[in-house]
C-alpha positions in Angstrom: -0.4 0.0 0.3 2.6 2.2 0.8 4.2 2.2 -2.5 1.3 4.1 -4.3 1.9 7.1 -1.8 5.6 6.8 -2.1 5.5 8.3 -6.3 3.0 10.8 -5.7 5.2 12.1 -2.6 8.4 12.1 -4.8 6.6 13.9 -8.0 5.1 16.3 -5.0 8.5 17.3 -4.2 10.3 17.4 -7.3 7.4 19.3 -9.4 7.0 22.2 -5.8 7.1 25.6 -7.0 10.4 27.1 -5.9 9.0 30.0 -3.9 7.4 27.7 -1.9 10.7 26.0 -0.9 12.8 26.9 2.8 8.7 28.4 3.6 8.6 25.2 6.0 7.9 25.7 9.8 9.6 22.6 10.2 13.0 20.7 9.8 12.5 18.3 8.1 9.8 20.0 5.7 6.6 18.4 6.1 7.4 16.6 2.3 10.2 14.8 3.6 8.9 14.2 6.5 6.0 12.2 5.2 7.9 10.4 2.8 10.6 9.0 5.1 7.7 7.8 7.5 5.9 6.3 4.5 9.3 4.6 3.8 9.6 3.3 7.4 6.1 2.3 8.4 4.5 1.9 6.1 1.3 3.0 4.6 -1.7 3.5 7.5 1.4 4.5 10.3 2.6 6.8 7.2 -0.9 8.7 7.0 -1.6 8.8 10.0 1.9 10.6 11.8 2.0 13.4 8.1 -1.7 14.3 9.0 -0.5 14.6 12.7 2.8 17.1 11.2 0.4 18.8 9.3 -2.1 19.4 11.6 0.8 21.3 14.0 1.9 23.4 11.3 1.1 26.3 12.6 3.6 29.5 13.1 3.7 28.9 16.5 5.3 25.8 16.1 8.6 25.7 15.0 12.3 24.0 14.5 12.9 20.5 14.7 10.2 17.8 14.2 12.3 14.8 13.6 11.4 11.3 12.4 10.3 9.6 15.5 12.4 6.2 16.4 9.8 4.5 18.2 6.4 4.9 17.6 4.5 7.0 20.4 1.8 5.0 20.4 1.4 0.8 20.8 0.2 -0.6 17.4 -2.5 -3.2 18.0 -1.6 -6.7 17.0 -4.3 -6.9 14.3 -3.3 -4.5 12.9 0.7 -5.3 11.8 -0.9 -7.8 9.2 -2.5 -5.3 7.2 1.3 -3.7 7.3 
């Protein structure tokens, strides 16, 4: 499932206008972050972490927001069959 999202993210990163690059309040930018979490955690968790990151995208929140090494929640056992 993650292989559906990754090409679209790569296309978005390459085709995003230059005037928007460098304007992100976080480091790494949201598109780079979402690409990394999709590659690392798969589609379901990657989508959740991307939406959570976009929800935090406000001028008050600045700085580093690294890709989590360990998930901030426990994955139910039945979901792991789909990852």
